[in-house]
C-alpha positions in Angstrom: 102.9 97.0 120.3 99.6 97.9 118.1 100.2 97.8 114.6 99.0 101.0 113.0 95.9 101.2 110.7 97.4 101.6 107.4 96.3 104.9 105.3 94.9 105.3 101.8 94.8 109.1 100.5 91.7 108.9 97.6 91.4 111.3 95.5 87.7 111.9 93.2 86.0 110.4 96.1 82.8 112.2 95.0 83.0 110.2 91.4 81.6 106.9 90.0 84.3 105.0 90.9 86.0 106.8 93.5 83.5 106.6 95.7 82.8 102.6 95.5 86.5 102.3 96.2 86.6 104.7 99.0 84.0 103.0 100.9 85.4 99.6 100.0 88.5 100.3 101.7 86.3 101.5 104.7 84.6 98.1 104.8 88.9 96.6 104.5 89.9 98.1 107.0 92.3 101.2 106.1 92.6 104.9 107.2 91.0 106.7 104.7 91.8 110.3 103.6 89.8 111.6 100.6 89.1 114.1 98.4 87.2 115.5 95.6 86.1 118.9 94.1 82.5 118.5 94.7 81.1 118.0 98.2 80.7 114.6 99.6 79.7 112.5 102.5 82.3 109.9 103.5 80.9 108.3 106.7 84.2 106.8 108.5 86.9 108.5 106.8 89.9 109.8 109.0 89.7 113.3 106.8 87.7 115.0 103.7 88.9 117.8 101.5 87.2 119.6 99.3 89.0 121.3 96.6 90.5 122.0 93.2 93.5 119.5 92.8 95.0 121.6 90.4 96.1 124.0 93.7 98.9 122.9 95.8 97.1 124.5 98.6 94.4 121.6 98.8 97.3 119.0 97.8 99.1 120.1 100.7 95.9 119.9 102.8 95.0 116.4 102.0 98.7 115.5 102.3 98.7 116.9 105.9 95.7 115.4 106.7 96.9 112.0 105.7 100.3 112.2 108.0 103.3 111.2 107.3 102.8 107.1 107.1 101.0 106.9 103.6 100.5 103.5 102.9 99.4 104.2 99.1 97.9 107.6 97.0 94.9 106.1 95.2 94.5 109.0 91.7 90.8 108.5 90.4 90.5 112.0 90.2 89.8 113.6 86.9 87.5 114.6 84.1 85.9 111.5 83.3 84.9 112.0 79.6 85.1 115.0 76.6 82.7 117.2 76.5 82.1 118.6 79.6 85.0 121.0 79.1 86.4 122.6 76.3 89.9 120.4 74.9 92.0 123.1 76.5 90.7 122.9 80.3 89.9 118.9 79.9 93.8 118.5 79.1 94.9 121.3 81.4 92.4 119.9 84.5 93.4 116.2 84.2 97.4 116.7 83.6 97.5 119.6 86.3 96.0 117.8 89.0 97.6 114.5 88.2 100.8 116.5 88.1 100.2 118.2 91.2 99.3 114.8 93.4 101.3 112.2 91.8 104.3 115.0 92.8 103.5 115.9 95.9 103.0 111.8 97.2 106.6 111.5 95.3 108.1 114.1 97.6 106.5 112.9 100.3 107.5 109.8 100.6 104.4 107.8 100.0 105.3 103.6 99.3 102.9 103.2 96.3 100.7 105.0 93.5 98.0 104.1 91.8 96.1 105.9 89.5 93.7 105.5 86.9 94.1 106.1 83.1 91.5 105.1 80.2 91.6 102.9 77.3 91.0 106.2 75.6 95.1 106.7 76.2 95.7 104.2 73.2 93.6 106.4 71.3 90.4 104.9 69.6 87.2 106.1 71.8 87.2 109.4 71.1 88.6 109.8 67.8 87.1 112.5 65.2 88.0 109.8 62.3 87.6 105.9 62.2 91.3 104.5 63.5 91.9 100.6 63.1 94.2 98.3 65.8 97.5 97.4 64.6 96.2 94.2 65.7 93.7 92.4 68.1 93.5 91.7 71.3 94.8 95.6 72.3 97.7 95.0 74.6 99.6 97.4 76.5 102.2 97.8 74.0 99.9 98.9 71.1 101.1 102.1 69.5 99.6 105.0 70.4 97.2 106.6 68.1 95.2 109.4 70.3 94.4 112.5 67.6 92.0 113.6 70.3 92.3 116.1 74.0 90.7 114.0 76.3 93.0 110.7 75.5 96.3 112.6 75.4 95.4 114.0 78.9 95.6 110.1 80.0 98.7 109.5 77.4 100.5 112.6 79.8 98.9 111.5 83.0 100.7 107.6 82.3 103.9 109.7 81.5 103.7 111.8 84.5 103.0 108.2 86.6 106.5 107.1 85.0 107.7 110.5 85.7 107.2 109.8 89.1 108.6 107.0 89.4 111.8 107.7 88.0 112.4 110.6 90.0 111.2 109.6 93.4 111.3 106.0 93.1 108.3 105.7 94.1 106.4 102.5 92.4 103.4 103.5 90.0 100.6 101.1 88.8 98.1 102.9 86.3 95.1 100.9 85.2 93.3 101.4 81.7 89.5 101.0 82.3 87.4 100.9 79.3 83.3 101.9 80.1 82.9 101.0 83.8 79.3 100.4 84.9 76.6 98.0 86.4 73.4 97.5 87.0 71.1 100.2 84.9 74.2 102.2 83.5 75.6 99.1 82.2 72.1 98.5 80.7 71.4 101.6 78.8 75.4 101.1 77.1 74.2 97.3 76.2 71.2 99.0 74.7 72.8 100.8 72.9 75.0 98.3 71.6 72.1 95.7 70.7 71.3 98.0 67.9 73.9 97.0 65.2 77.1 94.5 65.0 79.4 97.7 64.6 77.5 100.1 66.9 80.6 100.6 70.1 83.7 99.6 67.9 85.7 103.0 68.9 85.5 101.2 72.6 86.1 98.0 70.6 82.9 96.9 72.6 85.1 97.0 75.5 83.7 96.9 79.5 84.5 96.6 82.7 82.0 95.9 85.9 82.4 98.3 88.7 83.3 96.2 91.1 85.7 94.5 89.5 87.1 98.5 88.7 87.0 98.2 92.4 89.3 95.5 93.1 91.8 95.8 90.8 92.1 99.2 92.2 92.7 98.0 95.8 94.7 95.1 94.7 97.1 97.6 93.0 97.6 99.7 96.3 98.7 95.8 98.1 100.5 93.8 95.2 104.2 93.8 95.4 105.5 95.2 92.6 108.2 97.6 91.0 108.9 100.5 88.4 106.1 101.9 86.2 103.2 99.8 85.6 100.5 100.0 83.0 97.5 97.3 83.1 94.7 96.8 80.5 91.7 95.9 83.1 88.6 94.6 81.4 86.0 92.3 81.1 86.9 88.6 79.2 83.5 89.4 77.2 82.2 92.1 75.1 78.8 94.3 75.8 77.9 93.2 72.3 75.5 90.5 71.6 76.8 89.4 68.3 79.8 86.7 68.2 83.4 89.0 68.6 84.6 87.7 65.0 81.3 89.3 63.5 81.2 92.5 64.9 84.9 92.9 64.1 84.0 91.9 60.6 81.6 94.5 60.5 83.8 97.6 61.9 87.1 96.0 60.8 87.2 94.5 57.6 90.3 92.6 57.3 91.5 92.8 60.5 92.4 89.1 62.3 90.6 88.3 65.6 93.0 85.1 66.6 92.4 82.2 68.1 92.5 82.5 71.5 89.8 85.2 71.6 86.9 83.2 72.4 83.3 83.6 70.7 82.6 86.4 72.5 85.8 87.2 73.6 87.0 90.7 74.9 89.4 92.3 72.3 91.8 93.9 75.1 94.5 92.1 76.4 94.0 91.3 80.0 96.9 89.0 81.0 99.3 91.3 82.7 96.7 92.3 84.6 95.9 88.5 85.9 99.3 87.7 86.6 100.0 91.2 88.4 96.5 91.5 90.3 95.7 88.3 90.0 92.9 89.1 88.4 91.0 86.3 86.6 87.4 86.2 87.7 84.9 89.1 86.4 81.4 89.4 86.7 79.7 89.5 83.8 76.3 90.5 81.8 75.7 87.7 79.9 74.4 85.0 83.0 73.5 88.6 85.3 76.8 87.2 87.8 
C-alpha cells in the first residue's frame, strides 16, 4: 500500500520567507498547495491560489485544493512591516487573514498549524519611544509592552493561534523572528549596525538567516508538540560589530547582561526552540558560515 505524500498548505508563498519555505518543502518531498495575494510562480506545486486571504471564498478555495488530509498549515502571509498601509489597515489585514486561515484549518481538522509571528510582538522594534527590556536575554515570557499597531497585530495573531488550539484542539507553533535575511539584504543591515554601538537597539541587534528561518518552520511542522507554543528563533549572536555588553551599555545603561551571554551573544533566549526543534546550529555572518 502506497503512503500518500503529506500535504502542506502554505500561505504567503510569494514572500521573502514563504517563497524559500515553499521551495524547500517541495524539495523535501511534500505535496504543496500555496497561496499569496500577489501572483507567483511555484513549479511543482499541486495547486496555487492568488487572492486576499481576508476573503473566506479565497481561503475555502485554498483548502478545497489541498483536500481532506492536510499534514500542516504554514501561515506565513502577513504585511511584513509597518508603513506599507495605515495603522488600521495593517492591523485588519494581518489579524483578519490569520483568523480566516487558522480558523478554517481548525474547522477542517488539519493535524497542526505553524504561524510566523515576530519579535515585534514583545514591543520594542517599532515603538514610537525608547523602551527598555525588563531583563536579558528576552524569553517568550517577557511582558508585552507593545505601543505600535504592527506589533499589536502580531500579539493578536499569537492569540488567534492559542484560540484555535483551544477551540479545535489543533497543536500550534508560533515563531517569533527578528530581522530575517541573508546575502545582500543582510549586508545592508550589517552596514547600518556598524554606524554606532547603539544603532539597532530597538531590534536588540537581533537577526536570523533566511535558511535557518526556513528550517525552523519545516521542523515545526514535523516535531511532536501539544498545546499552543510560542518560540523565539534568533541567531546566537548580534548584528553589531561591537561586543554585546558594550552595545547594551550604550543603549540601556544599567541593564545587566548575564554571564551566560557570550561576548557577541544574542539577546533573545532561544532555549525553547533548541529543545523542541533541535535548532542549535545557525548560520553566522562573522565567519561567513
